C-alpha positions as CSV (number, residue, x, y, z in Angstrom):
1,M,33.8,40.8,21.2
2,L,35.9,39.3,24.3
3,F,36.3,41.7,26.8
4,D,32.7,43.9,25.6
5,P,30.9,44.0,29.4
6,Q,28.1,43.2,27.7
7,S,29.1,39.9,25.4
8,P,27.7,36.7,27.8
9,V,30.8,35.2,26.8
10,F,32.7,37.8,29.0
11,Q,30.1,38.1,31.6
12,A,29.4,33.9,32.1
13,A,33.8,33.3,31.3
14,V,35.9,35.6,31.5
15,A,34.6,37.8,34.1
16,P,34.9,35.5,37.2
17,F,38.0,33.5,35.1
18,L,40.3,37.6,35.1
19,L,38.7,38.2,39.0
20,S,39.7,35.0,39.9
21,F,42.6,35.0,38.8
22,I,43.4,38.4,41.1
23,L,42.1,37.6,43.8
24,V,43.5,34.3,45.2
25,G,46.8,35.7,43.9
26,A,46.9,39.0,45.7
27,V,45.6,36.5,48.6
28,T,48.4,34.7,48.3
29,L,49.9,37.2,48.0
30,F,49.0,39.4,50.9
31,A,47.7,36.8,53.3
32,G,48.9,34.7,56.8
33,S,51.0,31.1,55.3
34,E,47.4,29.6,58.0
35,L,44.9,31.3,56.2
36,R,45.8,31.4,52.4
37,I,43.7,27.8,51.4
38,S,40.8,29.2,53.1
39,L,40.8,32.7,51.6
40,S,42.1,31.6,48.7
41,A,38.5,29.5,48.2
42,C,36.5,33.1,50.0
43,G,38.0,34.6,46.4
44,V,36.8,32.8,43.9
45,A,33.3,33.5,46.0
46,I,33.7,37.3,44.9
47,A,34.9,36.5,41.3
48,I,31.0,34.9,41.0
49,L,29.2,37.4,43.3
50,V,30.9,40.2,41.3
51,A,30.5,38.0,37.9
52,Y,26.5,37.5,38.7
53,W,26.4,41.5,39.5
54,L,28.2,41.8,36.2
55,A,25.4,39.6,34.1
56,F,21.8,40.8,36.1
57,S,22.8,43.6,38.2
58,W,21.8,43.3,41.8
59,P,18.6,42.1,42.2
60,P,15.7,43.9,44.3
61,F,14.9,43.7,47.9
62,P,13.3,42.2,49.1
63,P,13.7,39.4,46.2
64,R,9.9,39.4,44.3
65,A,11.3,35.5,43.1
66,S,13.5,32.5,43.5
67,S,15.9,33.9,40.8
68,H,16.3,36.8,42.7
69,K,17.8,35.0,46.1
70,V,20.3,33.8,44.8
71,G,22.4,37.2,44.6
72,Y,21.6,37.9,48.1
73,L,22.3,34.0,49.3
74,I,25.9,34.3,47.2
75,A,26.6,36.8,49.0
76,I,25.8,35.3,52.7
77,S,27.8,33.0,51.6
78,T,30.9,34.5,50.7
79,V,30.6,36.4,54.1
80,L,30.2,33.4,56.4
81,S,33.0,31.9,54.3
82,V,35.0,34.6,54.7
83,I,34.3,34.3,58.4
84,L,35.3,31.0,58.7
85,A,38.0,31.0,57.4
86,V,39.2,34.4,59.1
87,R,38.0,32.6,62.6
88,P,39.9,29.6,63.7
89,W,37.3,27.2,63.8
90,P,36.7,23.3,65.1
91,K,36.7,22.2,61.7
92,L,33.4,19.7,63.0
93,L,30.9,23.1,64.0
94,T,32.8,24.6,60.6
95,T,31.0,21.5,59.5
96,I,27.8,21.5,60.2
97,I,27.1,25.4,59.8
98,M,27.6,25.3,56.2
99,Y,25.5,22.1,55.8
100,L,22.7,24.3,57.6
101,A,23.6,27.5,55.7
102,L,23.0,25.7,52.8
103,I,19.4,23.5,53.9
104,A,18.9,27.4,54.9
105,G,19.7,28.5,51.8
106,V,17.8,25.7,49.5
107,L,14.6,26.2,52.0
108,W,14.4,29.9,51.1
109,I,14.3,28.9,47.3
110,A,11.7,26.6,47.6
111,R,9.5,29.0,49.6
112,S,7.0,30.9,48.0
113,K,7.0,34.7,48.6
């Protein structure tokens, strides 16, 4: 069944698409003209976070395996992207922050317990 929450197709494709569609539409409708494009990407990130939660439930804290860290990295990157989108930062600083966050995330996943 396509809309069964336990179905892998729903968890991997239908839920993220519908959530992205709804969240990006809501952001486009309610956000100011300067924030629409930046916050639209945040709507997609929130949809990915909810789809991860639907598929795997929320991982334990502290994470015991690298696969558990992915959910936390998605949540942290979503919050960071909202912060960087809402407040006007210089583009170079935003780029540096995102690259440092990416490197820190990869190192955290690669690090064993």
